[in-house]
N, C-alpha and C positions, 0 to 999 in steps of 0.2 A: 416567334414563340407560338405555341398552340394553346388554345383556350377551349373550353367546352361548356355548352349550354346544358343545364340539367333538366331532364324531362321526368322529374320525380313522380308527378301525379299520374303519368301515363303508365307507370309500372304497377301492375296489379299485385304482384307478389313482392313486397318490399323486403321480405326476409332474406332474399338472396342478392340484393343489389350491392351492398357493401361486402367486401371480403371479410371484414371483422365486424360482426353485428353488435359488438359491445359499444361501438360509436354511433349507433343508429339514432339514439335520442339526441345526441349533440348535432348530428347531421340534420335531423328533422327540425330542431330548434332554429336552424339557419333559415328555415322556410325556403328550401333550395330551388323550387320550381322557377325556371326562367333565369336563374342567376348565372353569371358568367364566371366559371372557375378556371384557375390556371392549371394547365396540365403539366405536371412535373416530370412524369415518366410513363412510358408505354410498357406495361407488364403483360403482354400477350393478350389475355382476355379481359384485363382490367386496366384502368388508368390510375396512377397515383396523382391526386389533385389537391389543390390548396385553395382556401378562401381566407384571405388574411393570414393569420398564424395557425389556422386549423388545417390539418392534413387528413385525407381519407383515401381509401382505395375502393374504387367503384367500377362496376361492370361497364364495359364500353358501350353496350346498347342503351344505357341510361343517359348517354351524353351525345350531343351533336358537336362535332369539332369545328372550330372557327380559327382560321389563321389570322394573325394580326399583331399589333402592338397596342395594348390598352393600358390605361392607368390602373395601378394596383390599389387594393384596399389598404388604407393607411397613408396614402399620398396626401401631403399638404398642398392645397390648391387655393387660388384666389378666384372669386367670382368676377367675371369680366364686368358685368353691369354695376356692381357695387364696390368692388375692391376688397370686400370682406373675405377673410381667410377661414377655411374650414378643412376638415379631414374627410376623405372618402370613406364612407361607412359601408355602402353596398354598391354592387355593380350588376346590372341586368342587361339583357339583350332586347333591343327594340325590333321586333320582327318586321313591322311595316317598313321601317327605314333601314333595316339591316345594319345597325350599328349599336354600340353600347350606350347606356345612359347610367348616370351615377346618382346616388343619394348621399348627401353630406350629413355629418353629425350635426344635430340640432336643427335639421330641416327635413320636411317630408317631400319637398319639391324635387323633381328629377331634373338633372342637368346633362346636356350633351357635352362632349369634349370641347367643342368650339366655344362653349360658354365658360370654360375654366382655363386659368393660366397656371402653369406649374414649371418648376425648374428642371426636374428630372423625374424619371419614373422610378418608384420604389418597388423593387422586386421582392415579393413574398415577405411583407412586413408582418 
């Protein structure tokens, strides 16, 4: 599966990043810089992407493509250290370590995949 890191802040003219600018406020509310989006479809000069249940069409140059298999937003996980369960709220790319990290509902701490247990990956929840 393909994923894309959003470089929202590097794009000076944000008016032409999304194909449909009516969704720009919802996209900006996600605080998209550095988040790891799921690429659903290649549309020539755009990608159809999702973040949880939100779907957008964004210019390719605003994304850096990453191949892999990552946990999806909405996945129920257990924290290895405590056994506590939580749902993945956000997914970001850790540039130094070249891997994703996750923010869980009810926590501001970041977790790497090896710190989380899960039964299966929830695709596009």
